[in-house]
C-alpha positions in Angstrom: 337.1 43.4 230.8 339.8 45.9 231.9 342.5 47.1 229.5 346.1 47.0 230.4 346.2 50.7 230.8 343.4 50.7 233.3 344.8 47.6 235.1 348.2 49.3 235.6 346.7 52.5 237.1 346.8 53.0 240.8 343.2 52.9 242.0 343.8 54.9 245.1 345.0 57.9 243.0 342.0 57.7 240.8 339.7 57.6 243.8 341.6 60.6 245.3 341.0 62.5 242.0 337.4 61.6 242.1 337.1 63.0 245.7 338.9 66.2 244.5 336.5 66.5 241.6 333.5 66.3 244.0 335.0 69.1 246.1 335.6 71.1 242.9 332.0 70.7 241.8 330.7 71.6 245.3 332.7 74.8 245.3 331.9 75.8 241.8 328.2 75.2 242.4 328.4 77.6 245.3 330.3 80.0 243.1 327.5 79.8 240.4 324.8 80.4 243.1 326.7 83.5 244.2 327.1 84.7 240.6 323.3 84.4 240.0 322.6 86.2 243.3 321.2 83.3 245.2 323.7 83.7 248.1 325.5 86.8 249.5 328.3 88.3 247.4 331.8 87.2 248.6 330.5 84.1 250.4 332.7 81.7 248.4 335.9 83.8 248.9 335.8 84.1 252.7 335.9 81.8 255.7 335.5 78.1 255.3 334.9 78.3 251.6 338.1 80.2 251.0 340.0 77.4 252.8 338.0 74.7 251.0 338.8 76.1 247.6 342.5 76.0 248.3 342.4 72.5 249.8 340.7 71.3 246.6 343.2 73.1 244.3 346.1 71.8 246.4 344.8 68.3 246.2 344.8 68.3 242.4 348.3 69.7 242.3 349.6 67.2 244.9 348.2 64.3 243.0 349.7 65.7 239.8 353.1 65.7 241.5 352.7 62.1 242.5 351.6 61.1 239.0 354.5 62.9 237.5 357.0 60.9 239.6 355.2 57.6 239.0 355.3 58.2 235.2 358.8 59.6 234.9 360.7 59.0 238.1 362.8 56.2 236.7 363.3 57.8 233.3 361.5 60.6 231.6 359.4 59.2 228.8 359.5 62.3 226.6 356.9 61.3 224.0 354.3 60.5 226.8 355.2 63.6 228.7 355.0 66.0 225.8 351.7 64.4 224.6 350.1 64.9 228.0 351.6 68.4 228.3 350.2 69.4 224.9 346.7 68.2 226.0 346.9 70.2 229.2 348.1 73.3 227.5 345.4 73.1 224.8 342.8 72.7 227.6 344.3 75.7 229.4 344.1 77.8 226.3 340.5 76.8 225.8 339.7 77.9 229.3 341.4 81.2 228.8 339.5 81.9 225.5 336.1 80.9 226.9 336.4 82.8 230.1 337.8 85.9 228.3 334.5 85.8 226.3 332.3 85.0 229.3 334.0 86.9 232.1 335.7 89.8 230.4 338.6 91.3 232.4 338.3 88.7 235.1 339.1 85.8 232.7 341.4 82.9 233.6 344.8 83.8 232.4 346.7 81.5 234.7 344.4 78.9 236.3 345.0 75.4 237.6 345.6 73.9 234.2 348.2 76.5 233.4 349.8 75.9 236.8 349.8 72.1 236.3 351.5 72.6 232.9 354.3 74.8 234.1 354.7 72.9 237.4 355.1 69.7 235.4 358.0 71.2 233.4 359.7 72.6 236.5 359.0 69.3 238.4 361.1 67.4 235.9 364.1 69.1 237.4 363.4 67.6 240.8 362.7 63.9 239.8 366.2 62.8 240.8 366.4 64.8 244.0 366.2 63.0 247.4 362.7 63.4 248.9 363.9 65.6 251.8 365.5 68.1 249.5 362.3 68.2 247.3 360.2 68.8 250.4 362.6 71.6 251.4 362.2 73.2 248.0 358.4 72.9 248.4 358.6 74.7 251.7 360.7 77.5 250.1 358.2 77.8 247.2 355.3 78.0 249.6 356.9 80.7 251.6 358.2 82.7 248.6 355.3 85.2 248.4 356.2 86.2 252.0 359.8 87.2 251.2 360.1 87.7 247.4 357.0 89.8 246.7 358.0 92.9 244.8 356.8 95.6 242.4 359.3 94.1 239.9 356.7 91.4 239.3 353.8 93.8 238.7 354.2 93.7 234.9 351.3 91.8 233.3 353.6 89.2 231.8 355.0 88.3 235.2 351.7 88.0 237.1 351.8 84.2 236.7 354.7 84.2 239.3 352.4 85.1 242.1 355.0 87.5 243.5 353.5 90.8 242.4 352.4 93.5 244.8 349.6 94.4 242.4 346.3 92.8 243.2 345.1 90.2 240.6 341.4 89.9 239.7 340.5 86.6 238.0 337.9 84.0 238.6 340.6 81.4 238.9 344.2 82.3 239.7 346.8 79.6 240.6 350.2 81.3 240.4 353.5 79.3 240.4 354.4 80.7 243.8 353.1 79.3 246.1 351.2 76.6 244.1 354.3 74.9 242.7 354.7 73.7 246.4 352.1 71.0 246.4 353.4 69.6 243.1 356.9 69.3 244.6 355.4 67.8 247.7 353.6 65.3 245.5 356.9 64.4 243.7 358.5 63.8 247.1 355.6 61.7 248.2 355.8 59.7 245.0 359.5 58.9 245.7 358.8 58.0 249.3 355.9 55.8 248.3 358.0 54.0 245.7 360.8 53.4 248.2 358.3 52.0 250.7 356.4 50.1 248.0 353.1 51.9 248.9 352.1 52.2 245.3 352.6 48.5 244.7 350.2 47.8 247.6 347.7 50.3 246.3 347.8 49.0 242.7 345.1 46.4 242.2 344.3 44.5 239.0 340.8 43.4 239.8 338.8 46.0 241.9 335.1 45.5 242.5 332.5 47.2 240.4 331.8 49.8 243.0 335.4 50.9 243.3 335.7 51.0 239.5 332.7 53.2 239.3 333.9 55.6 241.9 337.3 55.7 240.3 335.9 56.4 236.8 335.7 60.2 237.3 339.3 60.2 238.5 340.5 58.5 235.3 338.8 61.2 233.2 339.5 64.2 235.4 340.4 66.6 232.6 337.3 65.9 230.6 335.1 66.4 233.7 337.0 69.6 234.6 336.2 71.1 231.2 332.6 70.1 231.2 331.4 70.5 234.8 330.9 74.2 234.8 328.6 74.4 231.8 326.6 71.6 233.3 326.4 73.3 236.8 325.6 76.7 235.2 322.8 75.0 233.2 321.4 73.5 236.4 321.4 76.8 238.2 319.8 78.6 235.3 317.2 75.8 235.0 316.4 75.9 238.7 316.2 79.7 238.6 313.8 79.7 235.8 311.6 77.1 237.4 311.5 79.3 240.5 313.1 76.6 242.7 316.0 78.9 243.7 
């Protein structure tokens, strides 16, 4: 039996998150293979894999923007918003602490969770804007590194902006510029979808067992995000020790 919370979710968004999670796992498995010397250094940061990683990250952020509008587009429910924000910030801090211990100077100081948290706060300011204006803002944010990059932002406490000239070395770096752009685009898509009643058509109260199973990861995306790398690293270590890699 489904709970009201599950029944009121939009299955299509959960399925989209599940697809993004699969993409994330594929990329990070390749990253782990590279880290353990099973594929050539730099493989996952060049060519198709470079584009694939950014497509996956952009998908998560775009969906986060849609979800932000669906949850708060009519009125900001502050208790719900702050509770979700606190969970994301806590998870982001955990990632920072763990990677600082495991990766040293290449630790995650502003990864995708950090970006989602800050973008959600900024996104609140755009929830009442017409969709075309929000899309225009998204375009400006996406292009910002091309015309706002400056040594002014080279200070360590400003690296999160993404506008520094100084190179940044981190295993996951998702700065506000340009990565706020897909969140804003998602907010615009959320408004367009609400106006055209797309979300009502995608919402289903009684999906089949197969769709529910496929959507399950998308309903628990944060938990899977936090747990997937230890699992993948364990698999790579195990296969390496068995001589299968």
